[in-house]
C-alpha positions, 0 to 999 in steps of 0.5 A: 239670589242664585242666578239661575232661579233669577232667570226663572223670574218674570216680572209680575203685576200687583197692586202698589202698596205705600212701601213702594212709593219710594222705589216708585218715585225713584223710577219716575225721577229717572225717566222723565225730565219733569217727573211726578213729586212724592206727593203725587204717588202718595195722594193717589194711593190715599185717594183710592186711585188703582195703583199698579206696580210691575214687581220684579224679585220684589221690586218695582220696574214700573207703575201705572196711576188709574183714576176710575170714576162716573164711568170713565178711565183716566190714566194718569201715570204709566211709566217703565224702568229705562232698563226695562223698556222695549220689551213689551211691559208698556203694552202689557201693562196697558192692556191690564189697565183697559181690563181694570177700566173694564171690570170697574165698568167703565166705557171710556178710558182718556190719557194725555201724552206728551207729542214728543213721546212717539213711543206712548202714541204709537202704543196708544194708537196700536192699543184703539186709542185715538187722538181726540183733543189738545191740551195747550202748554199742558206739560212742563218743558225745557223750552216753557211749555209742551201740549199735551195730546188727549187721547181716548178709547171706547171699552 
């Protein structure tokens, strides 16, 4: 692609497709020590969850999985490729997911986050999420298990 044309390309949000799963899984493996499996992504698509990618020039550079049911949305996974982090894409993605949840008539959104993921916690707090609970030993960790902070926001 012409370098000048590439400079004008911007990442765009779009629904995830089955042919995105391998690339999404590759990003997941690079950014998380304990990544989701390929099957987790495939199953989420098959279950009809709201699955999205951040696409840059045909390549997923971010992804999110949102489950919406019974007036509640649950953010199951949100990831941005390492080279694209700290550029506001996560915030824009989160706002998009909140809009999606509202359009599907969800009144609340919930998520879990590792206490060690300070950047994510700060993002969620700045977007109106509050800590509402703790799930003990929720995540696998290098030293055994790590708790999950449960956060929620009224939509």
